[in-house]
C-alpha positions as CSV (number, residue, x, y, z in Angstrom):
1,M,8.6,5.3,-107.4
2,Q,11.5,7.7,-108.3
3,L,9.2,9.7,-110.6
4,I,6.5,10.2,-108.0
5,F,9.1,11.3,-105.4
6,S,10.5,13.9,-107.8
7,K,7.1,15.3,-108.6
8,R,6.3,15.8,-104.9
9,I,9.6,17.6,-104.3
10,L,9.1,19.7,-107.4
11,R,5.6,20.7,-106.3
12,Y,7.1,22.2,-103.1
13,W,10.1,23.9,-104.7
14,R,8.3,25.4,-107.7
15,P,7.1,28.6,-105.8
16,L,10.6,29.2,-104.4
17,P,11.9,31.4,-107.3
18,V,8.8,33.5,-107.1
19,I,9.2,34.0,-103.4
20,L,12.9,34.8,-103.8
21,C,12.1,37.4,-106.5
22,F,9.5,39.1,-104.3
23,S,11.8,39.1,-101.3
24,L,14.6,40.6,-103.4
25,L,12.2,43.2,-104.7
26,G,11.1,44.1,-101.2
27,V,14.7,44.5,-99.9
28,S,15.6,46.6,-102.9
29,A,12.6,48.9,-102.4
30,V,13.6,49.4,-98.7
31,S,17.2,50.1,-99.7
32,V,16.2,52.6,-102.4
33,G,13.8,54.3,-100.0
34,A,16.6,54.6,-97.4
35,V,19.0,56.1,-100.0
36,V,16.5,58.5,-101.4
37,N,15.7,59.8,-97.8
38,G,19.3,60.0,-96.8
39,M,19.0,57.4,-94.1
40,D,20.6,54.1,-93.3
41,V,18.2,51.1,-93.7
42,P,17.4,50.5,-90.0
43,T,16.6,54.2,-89.5
44,F,14.5,54.3,-92.6
45,I,12.5,51.3,-91.4
46,A,12.0,53.0,-88.0
47,S,10.9,56.2,-89.8
48,L,7.9,54.3,-91.2
49,N,6.4,54.1,-87.7
50,T,7.4,57.6,-86.7
51,K,4.7,60.3,-86.1
52,T,5.4,63.2,-88.3
53,V,4.2,66.8,-88.8
54,T,4.5,69.0,-91.8
55,V,5.6,72.6,-92.0
56,A,2.0,73.4,-93.2
57,D,0.6,71.8,-90.0
58,L,2.9,74.0,-87.8
59,Q,2.0,77.0,-90.0
60,Q,-1.7,76.4,-89.4
61,G,-1.3,76.0,-85.7
62,K,-2.7,72.5,-85.5
63,L,-0.4,71.4,-82.7
64,K,-0.6,74.1,-80.0
65,P,1.3,74.3,-77.8
66,V,4.6,73.3,-79.5
67,V,8.2,72.9,-78.3
68,L,10.6,72.9,-81.2
69,I,13.8,70.8,-80.6
70,D,16.8,71.0,-82.9
71,V,18.7,67.7,-82.6
72,R,21.6,68.8,-84.8
73,S,25.1,69.9,-83.7
74,P,25.8,73.2,-82.0
75,E,27.7,74.3,-85.2
76,E,24.7,73.5,-87.4
77,Y,22.4,75.3,-85.0
78,A,24.6,78.4,-85.0
79,E,24.6,78.4,-88.8
80,D,20.8,78.2,-89.1
81,H,17.8,77.2,-86.9
82,I,14.1,77.7,-86.6
83,P,13.3,80.7,-84.4
84,Q,12.3,79.8,-80.9
85,S,13.7,76.3,-81.1
86,L,15.9,74.8,-78.5
87,L,19.2,73.0,-79.2
88,V,19.4,69.5,-77.7
89,P,21.9,67.6,-79.9
90,L,21.2,63.9,-80.6
91,T,24.4,63.0,-78.8
92,D,22.9,64.6,-75.6
93,I,19.7,62.7,-76.1
94,E,21.6,59.4,-76.6
95,A,23.6,60.1,-73.4
96,G,20.4,60.6,-71.4
97,F,20.7,64.2,-70.2
98,G,19.1,65.6,-73.3
99,V,16.0,63.5,-72.5
100,K,15.9,65.1,-69.0
101,R,16.2,68.5,-70.5
102,I,13.4,67.9,-73.1
103,R,11.2,66.5,-70.4
104,A,11.8,69.5,-68.1
105,V,11.1,72.0,-70.9
106,A,7.9,70.1,-71.8
107,Q,6.7,70.1,-68.2
108,E,7.4,73.8,-67.9
109,Q,5.4,74.5,-71.0
110,A,2.6,72.2,-69.8
111,K,2.3,74.3,-66.6
112,S,2.0,77.6,-68.4
113,A,-0.3,76.3,-71.2
114,Q,-2.4,73.9,-69.0
115,T,-1.9,71.2,-71.6
116,Q,0.9,68.9,-72.6
117,P,2.8,70.4,-75.6
118,T,3.8,68.6,-78.7
119,V,7.5,68.2,-78.9
120,V,8.6,68.7,-82.5
121,L,12.0,67.2,-83.3
122,Y,13.9,68.4,-86.4
123,C,17.4,68.0,-88.0
124,T,18.6,68.7,-91.5
125,S,16.4,66.2,-93.3
126,G,15.1,63.6,-90.8
127,M,17.6,60.9,-90.0
128,R,18.8,62.2,-86.6
129,S,15.2,63.3,-85.7
130,V,14.0,59.7,-86.2
131,K,16.9,58.4,-84.0
132,A,15.9,61.0,-81.3
133,Y,12.3,60.0,-81.7
134,Q,13.2,56.4,-81.0
135,R,14.9,57.4,-77.8
136,L,12.1,59.7,-76.6
137,E,9.0,57.8,-77.6
138,K,8.8,55.9,-74.3
139,T,9.0,59.0,-72.2
140,G,5.2,59.7,-72.3
141,L,5.7,63.0,-74.1
142,N,3.8,63.8,-77.3
143,I,6.7,63.5,-79.8
144,V,6.6,64.1,-83.5
145,V,9.2,64.6,-86.2
146,L,9.2,67.6,-88.6
147,S,8.9,65.9,-92.0
148,G,11.8,67.0,-94.2
149,G,13.6,68.8,-91.3
150,I,15.0,72.3,-91.6
151,K,15.3,71.8,-95.4
152,A,11.5,71.6,-95.7
153,W,11.2,74.5,-93.3
154,R,13.5,76.7,-95.4
155,K,11.4,75.9,-98.6
156,V,8.5,77.7,-96.9
157,V,10.4,80.2,-94.7
158,P,13.5,81.6,-96.3
159,A,16.3,82.3,-93.8
160,Q,16.3,86.1,-94.3
161,S,12.6,86.4,-93.7
162,A,12.2,83.9,-90.9
163,S,12.2,86.4,-88.1
164,N,10.2,89.3,-89.5
165,T,7.8,88.5,-92.3
166,V,6.3,85.1,-91.7
167,S,4.4,84.2,-88.6
168,F,3.5,80.7,-87.5
169,N,0.9,79.8,-85.0
170,Y,3.1,77.5,-82.9
């Protein structure tokens, strides 16, 4: 009787080490992904469901009309920003009045373009843009995040030539 009882228990517990190994592997992969992308784990997980756009997509004019929103700090914006972008810091979006400003700008753009614009959020590399996206996704606006942020932009458009030699169709 004791032997039969032990075999039954063992049959149920045998897969446990395998399940634990796969779970640990999954958690490790998410943690490494977050570190590589310069994000905390919750933001990285949220970024997996975030709509993104590449610099090449903007360059090719795939998202006309576009409203570029820089969600970094005023100091970072003053140091460098994408031409024709508007500064709406993440702190303003989190406080609520940044959401109203973005909505107003998008509505104004929609009136002149006769179609709803795509609001492209960007920061340095993506973390703040994803947080802003989370706040804005329920507004009904067409929101996307610039993949790689201004770092990706500057790989294609160097700062000294941004205003005079490269034109984008946005």
